[in-house]
C-alpha positions as CSV (number, residue, x, y, z in Angstrom):
1,M,-6.3,-17.4,1.2
2,V,-3.1,-17.4,-0.4
3,G,-0.1,-15.5,0.2
4,L,3.9,-14.9,0.4
5,P,6.2,-16.8,2.9
6,P,7.5,-14.3,5.7
7,D,11.0,-14.1,4.3
8,V,9.8,-13.1,0.9
9,L,7.4,-10.5,2.3
10,S,10.4,-9.4,4.4
11,R,12.2,-8.7,1.4
12,Y,9.8,-5.1,0.8
13,P,10.4,-2.5,3.3
14,R,6.5,-1.4,2.6
15,F,3.4,-2.9,1.6
16,S,-0.4,-2.5,1.5
17,L,-3.5,-4.5,0.8
18,Y,-6.3,-2.1,0.7
19,N,-4.4,1.5,-0.4
20,S,-6.0,1.5,-3.6
21,P,-9.2,2.8,-5.5
22,Y,-9.2,-0.3,-8.1
23,V,-11.4,-3.3,-7.8
24,A,-8.4,-5.8,-8.0
25,H,-7.8,-4.8,-4.3
26,D,-11.3,-5.3,-2.9
27,E,-11.3,-7.5,-0.1
28,G,-7.6,-7.4,0.1
29,C,-7.2,-9.5,-2.9
30,A,-4.1,-7.8,-4.1
31,I,-1.0,-6.7,-2.3
32,D,1.1,-3.6,-3.3
33,L,4.9,-4.4,-2.8
34,Y,7.2,-1.3,-2.4
35,P,10.9,-2.4,-2.8
36,G,14.0,-0.5,-1.7
37,S,13.6,3.3,-2.0
38,A,10.5,3.0,-3.8
39,G,8.9,2.8,-0.4
40,R,10.2,6.1,1.0
41,P,9.2,9.3,0.6
42,P,11.5,12.2,-1.0
43,E,13.0,14.1,1.7
44,S,12.7,17.5,-0.3
45,R,9.9,19.1,-1.7
46,A,8.6,17.6,-5.4
47,G,6.0,17.7,-7.9
48,S,4.9,14.2,-7.0
49,E,6.0,11.2,-5.1
50,A,8.1,10.1,-8.2
51,T,11.3,8.1,-7.1
52,R,14.0,7.4,-9.6
53,E,13.3,4.2,-11.7
54,T,14.2,1.0,-9.7
55,S,14.6,-2.4,-10.4
56,A,11.6,-4.6,-9.6
57,P,12.3,-7.6,-7.8
58,S,10.2,-10.6,-8.2
59,P,8.2,-11.8,-5.5
60,V,7.4,-15.3,-6.8
61,A,9.3,-18.0,-8.6
62,G,8.1,-19.7,-11.5
63,E,7.3,-19.4,-15.4
64,V,6.7,-16.3,-17.3
65,V,3.5,-17.2,-19.2
66,A,2.3,-13.8,-20.3
67,V,3.5,-10.2,-20.8
68,R,0.8,-7.7,-22.0
69,S,1.4,-3.8,-22.7
70,V,-1.9,-1.6,-21.5
71,T,-2.7,2.1,-22.1
72,A,-2.9,4.1,-18.7
73,P,-5.0,6.9,-17.9
74,P,-3.1,10.1,-19.0
75,K,-1.3,12.0,-16.1
76,P,1.3,14.7,-16.6
77,Y,3.6,12.8,-14.0
78,A,3.1,9.2,-15.6
79,V,4.1,7.0,-18.4
80,A,1.6,6.4,-21.0
81,R,1.7,2.5,-20.7
82,D,1.5,0.3,-17.9
83,H,2.7,-3.5,-18.0
84,L,1.5,-6.8,-16.9
85,V,3.7,-9.7,-16.2
86,V,2.0,-13.1,-15.3
87,V,4.1,-16.0,-13.8
88,D,2.7,-19.7,-13.1
89,T,4.2,-20.3,-10.0
90,G,3.3,-24.1,-10.1
91,E,0.6,-23.4,-7.5
92,H,-1.2,-20.2,-8.7
93,L,-1.0,-17.6,-11.5
94,A,1.2,-14.5,-10.0
95,R,-0.5,-11.3,-12.1
96,M,1.9,-8.4,-11.5
97,L,1.5,-4.8,-13.1
98,H,3.4,-1.5,-12.9
99,V,6.9,-2.8,-14.4
100,D,8.2,-2.4,-17.4
101,P,9.4,-6.2,-18.2
102,S,13.1,-7.5,-19.0
103,V,11.4,-11.1,-19.2
104,E,9.2,-12.5,-21.7
105,P,7.2,-15.7,-22.0
106,G,9.2,-19.0,-21.2
107,D,11.7,-17.4,-18.9
108,R,12.1,-18.7,-15.4
109,V,12.4,-16.2,-12.5
110,E,13.5,-17.0,-8.8
111,V,12.3,-14.8,-5.9
112,G,14.4,-12.1,-5.9
113,D,15.0,-12.0,-9.8
114,P,14.5,-8.6,-11.7
115,L,11.4,-8.8,-13.6
116,G,12.3,-5.3,-15.2
117,E,12.1,-1.7,-14.1
118,L,9.3,-0.1,-11.9
119,V,7.2,2.5,-13.8
120,R,5.4,5.4,-12.8
121,S,1.7,4.5,-13.9
122,G,-1.2,6.6,-14.7
123,F,-3.0,4.2,-12.6
124,F,-1.2,6.0,-9.5
125,A,-2.6,9.0,-7.7
126,P,0.3,11.7,-7.6
127,W,0.8,10.7,-3.9
128,V,1.6,7.1,-4.7
129,S,5.1,5.7,-4.7
130,N,6.2,3.2,-7.3
131,H,5.3,-0.5,-6.7
132,I,4.8,-3.7,-7.6
133,H,1.0,-4.7,-7.4
134,L,0.4,-8.6,-7.1
135,G,-2.5,-10.6,-7.3
136,L,-2.3,-14.8,-7.0
137,R,-5.3,-16.5,-8.7
138,E,-6.2,-20.3,-9.7
139,R,-4.0,-21.3,-12.6
140,D,-7.1,-21.8,-14.8
141,A,-8.5,-18.4,-14.2
142,N,-8.3,-15.7,-16.7
143,P,-5.0,-13.6,-16.0
144,L,-6.1,-10.6,-17.9
145,R,-8.9,-9.4,-16.0
146,A,-8.5,-6.9,-13.2
147,S,-10.5,-8.9,-10.9
148,G,-10.6,-12.6,-9.9
149,S,-7.6,-12.6,-7.4
150,L,-7.9,-14.8,-4.2
151,P,-7.7,-13.1,-1.0
152,I,-4.0,-12.3,0.4
153,D,-3.0,-13.9,3.9
154,L,-0.6,-12.2,6.0
155,P,1.9,-14.7,7.5
156,V,3.4,-11.9,9.6
157,E,2.8,-10.4,13.0
158,V,2.1,-6.9,12.4
159,E,2.5,-4.0,15.1
160,P,-0.1,-1.6,16.0
161,L,1.5,1.7,16.6
162,A,-0.6,4.2,18.8
163,W,-0.9,7.4,17.7
164,D,-2.8,10.4,19.1
165,G,-2.5,12.5,15.7
166,S,0.1,15.0,16.5
167,G,3.4,15.2,14.8
168,R,5.8,17.5,13.3
169,V,6.4,17.7,9.4
170,V,9.6,16.1,8.5
171,A,9.3,15.7,4.7
172,T,6.9,17.4,2.2
173,A,5.8,17.2,-1.5
174,D,3.4,19.1,-3.4
175,T,0.7,16.3,-2.7
176,F,1.4,15.4,0.7
177,V,3.5,15.4,3.9
178,V,5.1,13.1,6.3
179,L,5.2,13.6,10.1
180,D,7.6,12.3,12.6
181,S,5.1,10.0,14.6
182,P,4.1,7.7,15.2
183,T,7.6,6.2,15.3
184,H,8.5,2.6,14.3
185,P,10.1,0.8,17.5
186,A,12.4,-1.5,15.8
187,P,13.1,-0.5,12.1
188,G,14.0,-3.5,9.8
189,E,12.9,-6.0,12.5
190,R,9.0,-6.2,12.0
191,F,6.3,-4.7,10.0
192,A,4.1,-2.1,11.9
193,G,1.4,0.3,10.9
194,I,-1.0,3.0,12.3
195,A,-3.2,1.6,15.2
196,G,-7.0,1.5,15.0
197,V,-9.6,-0.2,17.4
198,A,-12.1,-2.9,16.1
199,G,-14.2,-4.7,18.7
200,G,-11.9,-3.7,21.7
201,E,-8.9,-5.1,19.8
202,S,-5.8,-3.1,18.7
203,V,-5.6,-3.4,14.7
204,V,-3.5,-2.1,11.9
205,L,-5.3,0.3,9.6
206,D,-4.7,-0.2,5.7
207,G,-6.0,2.2,3.1
208,G,-6.7,5.8,2.3
209,L,-9.1,7.3,4.8
210,P,-11.3,8.6,3.4
211,H,-10.2,9.2,-0.2
212,Y,-10.7,5.6,-1.4
213,E,-14.0,3.8,-0.5
214,G,-12.6,1.5,2.0
215,G,-9.6,0.0,3.6
216,G,-8.5,-2.7,6.2
217,A,-8.3,-3.8,9.9
218,L,-5.3,-6.0,10.0
219,S,-4.8,-7.7,13.4
220,A,-1.7,-7.9,15.2
221,E,-1.4,-11.8,14.3
222,G,-1.7,-11.0,10.3
223,S,-5.2,-12.0,8.7
224,R,-7.2,-12.8,11.9
225,S,-10.4,-11.2,11.6
226,P,-11.2,-8.4,14.6
227,D,-14.4,-9.1,16.5
228,G,-17.0,-6.2,16.2
229,D,-18.2,-4.2,13.7
230,R,-17.1,-0.4,14.4
231,V,-13.3,0.8,13.5
232,S,-12.0,3.7,15.5
233,L,-8.7,6.0,15.2
234,A,-7.6,8.1,17.7
235,G,-10.7,7.8,19.5
236,S,-12.8,8.8,16.8
237,P,-15.2,6.4,14.7
238,V,-13.9,5.8,11.3
239,G,-15.8,2.9,9.6
240,R,-17.4,-0.4,9.8
241,V,-15.6,-3.6,9.4
242,D,-16.6,-7.1,8.1
243,G,-14.1,-9.6,8.7
244,R,-10.6,-7.4,8.0
245,T,-12.4,-5.2,5.3
246,V,-13.2,-1.7,6.5
247,T,-16.2,0.6,4.8
248,W,-15.3,4.0,5.8
249,D,-17.8,6.4,7.5
250,D,-18.7,9.8,5.7
251,V,-15.9,11.5,7.8
252,E,-13.4,14.3,7.1
253,I,-9.6,14.3,7.9
254,L,-8.3,17.8,9.6
255,A,-4.5,19.0,9.9
256,N,-4.8,22.0,12.4
257,G,-8.2,22.5,11.5
258,V,-7.9,22.5,7.8
259,R,-9.6,19.9,5.7
260,I,-7.3,17.7,3.9
261,T,-7.6,14.9,1.2
262,G,-7.2,11.8,3.9
263,L,-4.5,9.6,5.5
264,S,-2.3,7.6,3.8
265,L,-2.5,4.1,5.8
266,F,0.0,1.2,5.1
267,V,2.5,-1.5,6.8
268,S,6.0,-0.7,6.9
269,R,8.9,-2.5,8.7
270,D,11.3,0.7,7.9
271,Q,11.0,4.0,9.2
272,F,7.4,5.2,10.0
273,G,5.7,8.6,10.3
274,A,2.3,9.0,9.5
275,K,1.5,10.2,5.7
276,L,-0.7,12.9,5.2
277,V,-2.4,13.5,1.7
278,C,-3.1,17.3,1.3
279,P,-2.5,18.2,-2.4
280,G,-1.7,22.2,-2.7
281,H,-0.9,22.4,1.2
282,E,1.4,25.1,2.6
283,F,2.7,23.1,5.4
284,R,6.7,23.2,5.8
285,V,9.2,21.1,7.5
286,G,9.1,21.5,11.2
287,D,5.9,22.6,11.5
288,S,3.7,20.8,14.2
289,L,0.2,19.5,13.1
290,S,-2.6,17.9,15.1
291,V,-4.8,15.5,13.1
292,S,-8.1,15.0,13.7
293,V,-11.6,13.3,12.6
294,R,-14.8,15.2,11.8
């Protein structure tokens, strides 16, 4: 496994290894990093979770060796073209997406240097915030292929947050709502995520449940694989785990008895609260919701 040092990872308020439908994230082989305000949902109703364009700070140091522009799936809320930036770190090739680059081949970047501006990509679902996609692969690997990156290690502890499925709506957009629970015990001090159970061990769940095919079960010590082959959330079985990768069961997520698209599960060191993906919902700020698995 390869990964980012803790002091680098901690620059980003929120991250996810598995919250994506794309092959590049299979087995946790890529990480989505949400810098600054891009990791925070809007507090007022909007057509999507688009945030203002934000500078994209580099998570790696090295020489820029390639920049490419690619056609993105057409979406009314997204730009027509996405971008790929490849940096040779001296140990690996860092493959980054969703940044309109201000750098070019031959430039040297350090951790934290601006790579360009985050773009709202047509590869995103409408409930997804702007972010930097990062995959690390061997230096002799093809940097242009979507697959081929190495599994990402997590050199930080992630705290599982117990959640009974209840909460009050504190923010809404057309495609999702955010609840006031579970709350982060120490915002800004450490990473945490919604807790599940795998093999009797408390884990942090990561991914889109069940709207993406699978997700992850991250142990409190980072990447150590949980023991056992079943994963549950709030006492209900939701999938089968192999190492830290979860294949979701054929389940439905309900909010006050109404079927919704699912739960967006991630890791954060900032404020927290369950994010319910529910396009076309009629929930309002202040509503009390009970989330269940069927």
